[in-house]
C-alpha positions in Angstrom: -2.6 -26.8 -32.8 -3.1 -30.6 -32.8 0.3 -31.0 -31.1 -0.9 -28.6 -28.4 -4.1 -30.4 -27.8 -2.3 -33.8 -27.8 0.3 -32.4 -25.3 -2.4 -30.9 -23.0 -4.5 -34.1 -23.1 -1.5 -36.4 -22.5 -0.3 -34.3 -19.6 -3.8 -34.2 -18.0 -4.4 -38.0 -18.5 -0.9 -38.8 -17.2 -1.3 -36.7 -14.0 -4.9 -37.8 -13.3 -4.0 -41.5 -13.6 -0.8 -41.2 -11.6 -2.7 -39.1 -9.0 -5.3 -41.8 -8.6 -2.8 -44.7 -8.6 0.3 -43.2 -7.0 -1.1 -40.2 -5.2 0.6 -37.5 -7.2 1.6 -34.9 -6.0 2.1 -36.5 -2.6 0.7 -35.3 0.7 2.1 -32.2 2.4 1.5 -32.8 6.1 2.4 -31.8 9.6 6.1 -32.7 9.7 8.4 -30.8 12.2 11.5 -31.5 10.1 12.5 -33.2 6.8 11.6 -36.8 6.9 14.1 -38.6 4.6 12.3 -41.9 4.5 9.1 -40.2 3.3 11.2 -38.1 0.9 12.8 -41.2 -0.6 9.6 -43.1 -0.8 7.9 -40.1 -2.4 10.7 -39.8 -4.9 10.3 -43.4 -5.9 6.5 -43.1 -6.4 6.9 -39.7 -8.1 9.6 -41.1 -10.4 7.4 -43.9 -11.5 4.6 -41.4 -12.0 6.8 -39.1 -14.0 7.9 -42.0 -16.3 4.2 -42.9 -16.9 3.3 -39.2 -17.7 6.4 -38.9 -19.9 5.5 -42.1 -21.8 2.0 -40.7 -22.6 3.5 -37.4 -23.7 6.1 -39.1 -25.8 3.5 -41.1 -27.6 1.2 -38.1 -28.1 4.0 -36.1 -29.7 5.4 -39.1 -31.7 8.9 -38.2 -30.5 11.9 -40.3 -31.6 13.8 -42.4 -29.0 16.4 -39.7 -28.1 14.0 -36.8 -27.6 11.4 -39.1 -26.0 13.9 -40.5 -23.6 15.0 -37.0 -22.5 11.3 -36.0 -22.0 10.8 -39.2 -19.9 13.9 -38.4 -17.8 12.7 -34.8 -17.3 9.2 -35.8 -16.2 10.6 -38.5 -13.9 12.8 -36.0 -12.1 10.3 -33.2 -12.0 7.4 -35.3 -10.8 9.8 -37.3 -8.5 11.0 -34.2 -6.7 7.4 -32.9 -6.5 6.2 -36.1 -4.8 9.4 -36.3 -2.6 9.2 -32.7 -1.2 5.4 -33.0 -0.7 5.8 -36.2 1.3 9.0 -35.4 3.2 8.9 -31.6 3.5 8.4 -29.9 6.9 5.6 -27.4 7.6 8.3 -24.7 8.1 9.0 -24.8 4.4 5.3 -24.3 3.7 3.2 -25.3 0.8 4.5 -22.3 -1.3 8.1 -23.4 -0.6 7.4 -27.0 -1.4 5.5 -26.1 -4.6 8.3 -23.7 -5.7 11.0 -26.4 -5.1 8.9 -28.6 -7.3 8.6 -26.0 -10.0 12.4 -25.4 -9.9 12.9 -29.1 -10.5 10.7 -29.1 -13.5 12.5 -26.0 -14.8 15.9 -27.6 -14.4 14.7 -30.7 -16.3 13.5 -28.6 -19.3 16.6 -26.4 -19.3 18.9 -29.4 -18.9 18.1 -32.7 -20.7 15.6 -31.0 -23.0 17.8 -28.0 -23.8 15.0 -25.4 -23.5 16.7 -21.9 -23.4 13.8 -19.4 -23.9 13.5 -17.4 -20.7 9.7 -17.1 -21.2 9.2 -20.8 -21.6 11.4 -21.6 -18.6 9.6 -19.0 -16.4 6.2 -20.4 -17.6 7.4 -23.9 -16.7 8.3 -22.9 -13.2 5.3 -20.6 -12.5 2.6 -22.9 -14.0 3.9 -26.0 -12.2 4.1 -24.1 -8.9 0.8 -22.3 -9.4 -0.9 -25.5 -10.5 0.1 -27.3 -7.3 -1.1 -24.3 -5.2 -4.4 -24.1 -7.1 -4.9 -27.8 -6.8 -4.7 -27.6 -3.0 -7.3 -24.8 -3.0 -9.7 -26.6 -5.4 -9.6 -29.8 -3.4 -10.1 -27.9 -0.1 -13.0 -26.0 -1.6 -14.6 -29.3 -2.8 -14.2 -30.7 0.7 -11.9 -33.5 -0.5 -11.2 -36.2 0.4 -14.9 -37.1 0.5 -14.0 -40.2 2.6 -10.9 -41.1 4.7 -10.2 -44.3 2.9 -7.9 -45.2 0.0 -10.6 -44.4 -2.7 -11.3 -41.1 -1.1 -7.6 -40.1 -1.1 -7.1 -41.5 -4.6 -9.9 -39.4 -5.9 -8.6 -36.3 -4.2 -5.1 -36.9 -5.8 -6.7 -37.5 -9.2 -8.3 -34.0 -8.9 -4.9 -32.6 -8.0 -3.5 -34.2 -11.1 -6.4 -32.7 -13.2 -5.8 -29.2 -12.0 -2.0 -29.3 -12.3 -2.3 -31.0 -15.7 -4.7 -28.3 -17.0 -2.7 -25.4 -15.7 0.8 -26.6 -16.7 -0.3 -28.3 -19.9 -2.1 -25.2 -21.2 0.6 -22.8 -20.1 3.5 -24.8 -21.6 1.5 -25.3 -24.8 0.9 -21.5 -24.9 4.6 -20.8 -24.9 5.3 -23.4 -27.6 6.8 -26.2 -25.6 5.2 -29.0 -27.8 6.3 -27.1 -30.9 9.9 -26.9 -29.6 9.9 -30.6 -28.8 8.4 -31.3 -32.3 11.1 -29.1 -33.9 13.8 -31.1 -32.0 12.2 -34.3 -33.3 12.3 -33.0 -36.8 16.0 -32.0 -36.4 16.8 -35.5 -35.0 15.0 -37.2 -38.0 16.4 -35.0 -40.8 19.8 -34.1 -39.2 19.2 -30.5 -40.2 19.8 -28.0 -37.4 17.0 -25.7 -36.5 17.0 -22.1 -37.7 18.7 -20.0 -35.1 20.2 -22.9 -33.1 
């Protein structure tokens, strides 16, 4: 239970801070086609954001270097793709398409470097990240954000985006045992004893 609360808290804090500072999850706008310069710039900002989120999660779960490094890489790629497609994606893809691409990137990260194989956990990772992004857009619109068309107004709006995504994805992934699975991999790494059923 403490692991779950630590994971949720770390995810929320990381995404709120990176939302405020680096404008996670980016700004889906009125682009007629893919804009590669915006995509690359968004990927860089998102990658930095993901590293910061991953560091906070790593510290919260007290993961060893190997597991923590994999989590860091996963978050850097997942958040990096999210920011890239939000900044550089065309309106023809739509917010649902952009959010789904972002969710797929997060799923691939957890299935790849982190070795998550449980179908329910992977589906939750995808659906919660995608749904969190879509819900964040609705929440900020309902609140009339940004409250001002200046850097502080947009930073605050993105911090709320981070809060919503962090809550939805953090709680959902905790509910399917992602922090527990990461902790189990930590214990395996420390003791050298394979996990039961692995």
